[in-house]
C-alpha positions in Angstrom: 6.9 -0.4 -16.7 8.6 -3.0 -18.9 8.7 -2.9 -22.6 5.9 -4.8 -24.2 6.9 -7.6 -26.7 3.7 -6.8 -28.6 4.8 -3.1 -29.0 8.2 -4.3 -30.3 6.7 -6.8 -32.7 4.2 -4.3 -34.1 6.9 -1.6 -34.4 9.2 -4.0 -36.2 6.5 -5.2 -38.6 5.4 -1.6 -39.4 9.0 -0.5 -40.1 9.8 -3.6 -42.1 6.7 -3.1 -44.2 7.6 0.6 -44.8 11.1 -0.1 -45.9 11.0 -3.8 -47.0 14.4 -4.2 -45.3 15.4 -5.9 -42.0 15.2 -3.5 -39.1 18.2 -2.8 -36.8 17.7 -3.1 -33.0 18.7 0.6 -32.7 15.9 1.6 -35.1 13.3 -0.4 -33.2 14.6 1.1 -29.9 14.3 4.7 -31.3 10.8 4.1 -32.6 9.7 2.6 -29.3 11.4 5.4 -27.3 13.6 2.8 -25.5 17.2 1.9 -25.3 18.7 -0.8 -27.5 19.7 -2.6 -24.2 16.0 -2.9 -23.4 14.9 -3.9 -27.0 17.5 -6.5 -27.9 16.4 -9.1 -25.3 12.8 -8.7 -26.4 13.8 -9.2 -30.0 15.8 -12.3 -29.1 12.8 -13.6 -27.2 10.5 -13.0 -30.2 13.1 -15.0 -32.2 12.6 -17.9 -29.8 8.8 -17.8 -30.4 9.4 -17.7 -34.2 7.7 -14.4 -34.5 10.9 -12.7 -35.6 13.9 -13.8 -37.6 17.4 -12.3 -37.2 19.3 -11.6 -40.4 22.7 -10.1 -41.0 21.1 -6.7 -41.3 18.6 -6.8 -38.5 15.3 -8.4 -37.8 12.2 -9.2 -39.8 8.7 -10.5 -38.8 7.7 -14.0 -39.8 4.6 -15.2 -41.5 3.6 -16.7 -38.1 3.8 -13.2 -36.5 1.7 -11.7 -39.3 -0.9 -14.4 -38.9 -0.9 -13.8 -35.1 -1.2 -10.1 -35.4 -4.2 -10.5 -37.8 -6.0 -12.2 -34.9 -6.1 -8.8 -33.2 -4.9 -10.1 -29.8 -2.0 -8.9 -27.7 1.0 -11.2 -27.1 0.2 -10.9 -23.4 -3.3 -12.3 -23.9 -4.1 -15.9 -23.3 -5.0 -17.6 -26.6 -6.2 -21.1 -27.3 -5.3 -22.5 -30.7 -6.2 -25.7 -32.5 -3.2 -27.6 -33.7 -4.0 -29.6 -36.8 -1.7 -32.2 -38.3 -1.3 -31.5 -42.0 
């Protein structure tokens, strides 16, 4: 079974909130019970969706990720959103 991006995102958010510091890929991997080689591509993919930002010290969740997670849906779910020009 492949590593769920949702699991990685929630794990990253929870660790970031606990430490208030960017989280290293090795730490995310340890917390998910996976290898860094499996976690790093997922983190990079989450960067591409703007749910995660890479810093010099690791990764941190974005406001977009936090808003999405508050919807209580999984990243794998199909979601329709209204895009409003501001």
